N, C-alpha and C positions, 0 to 999 in steps of 0.2 A: 504494500500500500504506500502511496506517495505521501510524504510528510508535507505539512504546510510550507516548510522552507523549500522543498523541491518544487512544489506547485508554484510558489512565488517566483522561483528561478525560471520555470517554464513560461511565465507571463512576461518576462523581460525580453526586450528586443534582442534578436540575433544580429550580431554585428560582424561584418567581414569586409575585406578589401580585395580587389582583383584587378588584373590588367586585361582589358579587352582590346585586342588588336592595337596595342600601344597606348590605350587610354586608361590611366589609373583612376579607379572609382571606388568610393567607399559606400557600403550599403548597410542600412538597417532594415530588418524585415521581421516577420513573425510567423508562428505556426498558422497553417491554414492558407497561406499564400504559396503558390507553386515554387518548388525548389528553394526553400528558405535558407538553407545553410551554405549554398554554393551556386555558382552559375552552372546551369545544366548543359549537357553535351549539345543539345539542339540549338540553344541560344548561342553558344560559343561558335558552332559551325556557321550559323547564320551571320553573326557579327563579322567574322573573319572574311566574309565574301561580299559585304555591303560596300558598294561604291557610292560615296556621298560627296557632293560638291559643296563648297563653302556657302553657297546661296540657296541650297535646296530647302524646300519646305517639306517636312517629313511627318509621317504618322506611324506610331507604334500601336498596333491593334492587338489588344490583350496584353497590356504592358506589365502586369504583375507589379513588382516593386521598382521597375524602371530600367533594367540594364540596357535593353536595346534602344529605347528612346533617349536615354542620357548619352549613350555612345553616339547616336545620330546627331543629337544637338551639339555635342562637342565638335563633330566633324563638319557641321554646317553653321558656323558662328554668325553668319549674316542671314540665315534663314530662321524659321520657327519650327519647333517640333511639338506636335500634339501627341499625348499618350492617352489611351483610353482603355478602360477595363470595366467589366460589369460588377466587379467586387469593390465595394466602397473602401475596404481596408487597403487594397492594392492601390487605389487612387491616392489615398492619404499617404501611404508610404512612398509612392512615386514622387509626389510633390515635396515631401520632406527630404527625399534623397536628392532631388534637383537642387533644393536649397543648400543642403549639406555639402554638395559638390560644386556649389557656386555656378550652376548651369542655369543662366537667366533666360535662355530662349526656349525653355521647355516647360510645359504644364500638363497636368493630367486632369481628365474629367471622367465622370461616370457615363458609360454608354454600353449598350448591348450591341456589339458590332457598330454599324454606322448610325444607329437610330437617333442618338442625341448629339451628333456632330453637326455643326452649322452647315446646312446644305449648300451654302455658297463657297465653302472652303474647297480648294483644290491642292493637290500634293504632287511633288516631284518624285517622292519615294514613299512607298508604304511597305512596312516590314511587319511580319507576324510569325511568332512561334505558335502555330495553330494546334490546340489540343485535339487529339483524335476524338475525344468524347463529346465534342460539340454536335456531332451528327452531320450527315450529308446535306440536310436541308439548310442548316446554318452555314455550312461551308459554301453552298451555292449562293446564298445571300451575300456572304462576305466577298466572294470572287466577283459577282456581278456589280455589287456596290463599289468595290475597289476600282473596277474599270471606269465607272461613271465619275469617280472622284479624282482620278489621276489626270494630270496635265498631259497634252500630247507628248509622247516620248517618255512619259513617266514610267517608273519601274516598280513592279510588285515583286518583293522577295518573300518567300514563305519557306519555313522549315516544318516538316511533318515527319511522323514516324514512317519508316520504310513501307509499312503495310498500306499507306495511303499514296505511295509514289505514283502508281499507275492511274489512280483516280485523279490526282492533281495534274498529271501530264495530259490526260484526256480533257479535263475541264478547262485548263489554261489554254490549250490549243483551240478548244471550241469557243471560249469567251474572248480571248485576246488574239487568237490567230497565230500564236507562237508560244514556245516553251523552251527553256534551256535548263538542263540539270547542271547545277554549278558544283555540287559535291554530294556524294553519297558516302555516309559514314557507316559505322557498325549498326546503328539503330535509326539514324535520321537522314533525310535527304533535303538539300537546299535547292529550291527551284526559283527561276526568274521568268517573269513575263513582262513584255514592254507594251505600253499602250500606243498603238499605231495611229 
């Protein structure tokens, strides 16, 4: 049985630092948010393949505590990065981590997919570590909405478990007319689609 002292320890923030493709970031997170103790393999694979220009406006879809969004914001200092998640704790931690890392061009908001994102916003880069459990219906909505929200020539980067690789390939080709597999790891695949 857990003692009161151990329970109180579990309630404290989990704190760690990491280097993502050359960007040193410090994170506070908590239990209940995806991969709270370390950057997961899929996120790392994705970040290592993101091409971000200094003026890009970026979207991190399903931001968790913010590693992908904060990385993109650091790489695009003259652009803005929006981070969204359907979990209010993830949004709180992303905003706190942006402040903690002095990333002033990133903010997080609560949204289920694109539902609560200002419909007039357009992005140069959308990146997402898409959880397999969202279901194919939500994946379809995300991919169709991403195409509508990308600027011409804008790039959608997604990382999924390998079991969804063929599904993503088929759907990105159908929706965007193109697909590129950037990296297939042991468990995850990073894919790119460009908005023509």
